[in-house]
C-alpha positions, 0 to 999 in steps of 0.5 A: 516863679523865676526860680521856678522856671529856671530851674523847670527849663534847666533840667529839660534842655540841659539835664534831659537834651544835653545830656542825651545827646552827649552820648551821641555827639559829644558834650561840644556837639550837645552844647551847640544843638540844644541850644540851637533847640533851646533858642528857637523854642524862644522864637514865639517871643519874637512876634509877642515883644515886636512892635508894630512899627520896629518889627519883630524883637529877636532879642530874646531869642539871640540871648537864648541862644547865648546864655544856652551856650554858657549855661551848656558849658557850665553843665559840662563843665561842673557836671552839674545842673545846679550853677546854671539853674542859679546862672539862669535864674538870675540872668532872668530875674534881672531881666525882669527886675531891670528891663531895658525897655524901662530906659 
């Protein structure tokens, strides 16, 4: 399931959004814009993973922004989606398999 979700997100965000933006604003700005949009798409997790005592949880949104920049740069550099799909899937798998909140 992690691989399928990662593949679908990479196809949508890097394959469609980022590549469409590259034609308009260039590769660097395309990565930046697509990454911000990717992070904003994960904004509902602020509330879903929030704690009644601690408040909103921005970690997924911040991780989404940072990882999206890396994955977007990987696509620009390699001109292929497969490396970003694998990186995204491994990151997501690690978060599910080794969640920091179990510590």
